[in-house]
N, C-alpha and C positions, 0 to 999 in steps of 0.2 A: 250546364249540366251539374247536378248536384248528386252524389249517392249518399242514400241514407241507410242506416241499420237500426234494428229494433233491439232495444235493451230492456230485459226485465228487471225491475226494481222491488224487491220485498222489504216489507218493514220487519223490524225485529219482533220475535214472539213476546206478546204480553198478555194482559188479560182480556184485551179485546183486539185479536188479530184482524189486521185489515187485508183486504184482497189485494193481490199483485196488481201493479200498475205499470203501463207502458210509456216509455220516453222516446221519442224520435229525435236524433240529433245529427248534425251534419258531420260526415265523415271525410270526404275527399272532394276537392274542386275538381274540374276537367283536366287542367295541368297536372296536379298531383297524381290523378288517377292513370293519365297516360305515363308519366314518370315510373308510376308504381308497377305497371305491365310492360314497361321497357318500349313506349312508343315515344316519337317525337310529337310535339304539339304547337300549333299555332292558333291565335285568335285575331280575326279581323272585324273592322266595322263594316256595315254593309256599303260604305263608299271605297273599300279596300285598304283602308289604312290599318297597319299592323299594331295591335294593341299589346300582345303578349306572346312570347314564345318560351318554351321551356329548355332546360339545360341539355337534354338528350339531342334535341334538333339542332342546337347551337354546336354540339360536339360532332354531331353527324356532318354537318355542312363545313366544318373545320374552321369555325369563328372562334375569336378568343373569349366573348361574352354575348350575351343577349342583346345589349345595346348595339353592339357591332353588327350583329345578324340583322337586326331590324334596320338599321341604317343602311345596310347594303342593299336594300329592295329586294333580297331573294325571297323572303316569305310572302311578300306582295305578289312576285311573280309566280311563286308556288300556287297561291290562292287563285291568281287568274287562269293558270292553266287548268286547274282543276274546275273552275266554273265554266271555262270554254269547252271542256271535254263533255260536261254535263249538258250543255246547252246545244252541243253537236249531236248528243245521243238522247233525246228526248224521252225515249222508251225506257231508259235506264233510272232506276231509283236513285235519289241523290246520296243515299247511304251505300250504293255500290262502290266498292273500292275502286280506284283509279290508278294505273301505273304510269309514272312519267319518268323521264330522266332529267337531271339537274346537276350544273357544275357547281362544285364546292369553291371554297375560297382558294385552295391550293390548286385548283384546275382539274380534280379527279371528277370522274362522271359517276353518280349514284342513280341507281334505279330505285325509285320509291313508290311505295303502295300508299296512297292517301285515302283514308276513309272520312268523307265530307259530312259535315253536320251543320244544319241552319237552326240557329236558336231564335225562339220568338218570345215576346213578353206575355204577360197575362191577357192581353187582348188579341193575342195570336197575330201580332205584328212583328216582322222579322227585325232581329236586332244585330245578332252577329253571325259570322261565318266561322265554323271551326274545322281543323283538320287533324286528323291522328295519323301520324306517318311513321311507316315501317320501312326499314331498309332492305331491299330485296336484291342488293347487288351481287353478294356472293351465291346466291341461289341461281340467279339468271346466269352468271358466269359459269357455274357448274353444269347448268342446262345446256350452254352453249359448246361446253366442252364435250358433253355427251353427244351432242348433234354431230360434232366433228368426228368424234369416235365412230358414229354410226355411218359416216360417209366413208370412212377407211373400211368398215366391215361388209360395204357394198360387194365387194368382190367375192367374200367368203359366202354372202348371202346367196349370191348367184349360184355357187357350187352346191350350197344346201338344197336350194330349190331343184337344181337337176338331179341331185341324189333323191329327193323326195320323189320326183316325177318318175325316176326310174324304179324307185321302190313299188310305187303304185302300179307300174306297168309289170314288174316282176310278180307281184301277187296275183295279178290278174292272169297272167299266163301260167303260173304255177297251178291255179284252179283248173285251167283247162288241160294242162300237160301233166297233171299229178302221175298218170299211169306210165307215160313215157317221155319224160323231160329231154328236151333236146341238148345238145351240146353247148350251143350257144346261151341257153338259160341256165344250166349248171354252172358255165363261167361266170355269168351275171351274178349269181348268188355266192360263189366263191370268192369273187373279187369285188363284190359290192363295198364301195366306200374306201377301198385301198386307195393309196395316193401315189402318183409318180410325178416326179419333178423333171421335166425335159429342158437341156441346155444345149442350144446350138446356135451360132451365129448366123445361120441361113433359117428365117422365119418359115419358109415353106417346109422344111424339115420337121420343126416342131408342130406345125399345123397338121401335117400327114399323121405323124406318129400320135399326136393328141387325138385326132378324130377316131384312129384306130383303137386305141386303148380306152377311150371313153365308151365306144360300143361294147367294150368287154366288161364294162361296169366300174372302171376307174375313174377317180378324181384327179383331174390334171392341173398342173401349174408349169408355165415355161419362162425361161429366160433366154436372152441372147448373149449374155456374157458371164464370167465367172463371179464377177464381183456383185452383180444382181442376183445371181443364183445363190450366193451365199447368204444373202440377206433374206431370201425368200425360204431357203432351207430352214432358218431357224424360226420361221413364223409358220411355215406350212408343215413342217415336221412330215416329210414324204416316208412311204415306205420303201420306195426304191428309186434312184436317181439313174437316169441314162443321160450320159454327157458325151459331146463331141469333145476330142482332145486339142485339136488346133483351133484356137479362137484368139482374137485379139485380145491384149491386156492380160488377164488371168486365164491361163490355158487350163485344160481339163486336168490335167496331172497335179499342177498346183492346188486346183480347186480341191481335188479328192484328199489331198495332205490335209488340208485346213478342215474339211468336213470329218474326216477321221478323228482328227484332234478333238472336234467337239462330240462325236459320237464313234467309237471305235467298231461298232457293230452295224453301222450303216451300210445297205445294200447298194452297191454301185454297178452300173454297166458303162463301160468306157467304149467309145467308137471313133475310128480314125480310118482315114485312107493311105496312111503312112505305113507302108508294108516294112519300113526300117525298123518299126518297133515290134515286129515279131518276136524279137528275142525276150522282150519285157512281157509278153504274154504269160508265160510259165511263172514269173514272179508276182504278176497281178493275181494269177488264179490262186496262188499260195496265201495271197493275203485276203481272199475271198472276194475280190474284184473280176468280173468277167470282162474280157476286152475282146470287141469284134471288130473286123474289117470291113470297109465299104468296097464294092455295093453289097447292100444288105437285103436280104428277103424277110421283110417286116413279119409276114404270116408264118414263117418257119423259124428262121435263124433267131430274130429278136424276140419272138413270142416264147420260145423255147427257153431262151436265157432269161426272161422274166420269170417264167413259172419255175425255173430252176433256182433263181434267186430266193423266190418267196417259198420254196420247199414244196411246190404243189404239182411238180411235174408228172409225178407218177399217178396223179388223180385224174389226169386229163387223158 
């Protein structure tokens, strides 16, 4: 492939000025063109013998020089991969970019986009195969990273979808009940998208608490130990924490200290069945932490404590 450009040549002005003439001259060979726009390049004969590679392809595949790269057989393999892909997809144009993976001299895997071109002579007979090669390794790596990040966000997406569904239901009911909204509806509006982190080594308790507060419009995350809860706290950023005190590993008292170090204003409710900690209730209240003792009435005692912590008790 040759690239041409048009140059205007004007004669000097004299007594008989001549018209401008045009001269066509060759500018870049295919290899030079590939290098100019930052692509690797190879040329093969129709029988697959490699005739030429450029410096960018040599560097990309981590060889010392073009002769070493050609001798390695890698460009021939690259050409064959592309031809095989074209043959397996007859509906695709031969100029459609093909992405393949190839190992470099140092053993690294490169993801390469190859745009293939068949070169013919003046009699329309095929002469060469040429490939223009772009390195997509970093882009594909970034894409895979995004995919992994998306997997991590699936849990969050679930809560977002729940919130959206509740929002739609809430709006529908508001339209119907605008003249006399129910207490449940008012709660849903007031606590919509508020977040509670539940912590207890008994999964049944976090399940029961979670179902109750989800009906109130809250978003819920739960953990069964202090260490996992601390990690969730930093990513979930809850409005309020409800935690058992007696747990294996990090207990609730140690957990609240660590959380208050991160956020001194964090709203916390601690729950325990150990009545010996009754004397600590007053101290906790002074710190803005509510302490409740089992057994607990969820609909009265715990619900009132949550409203009180959120400063909405008078509104209910």
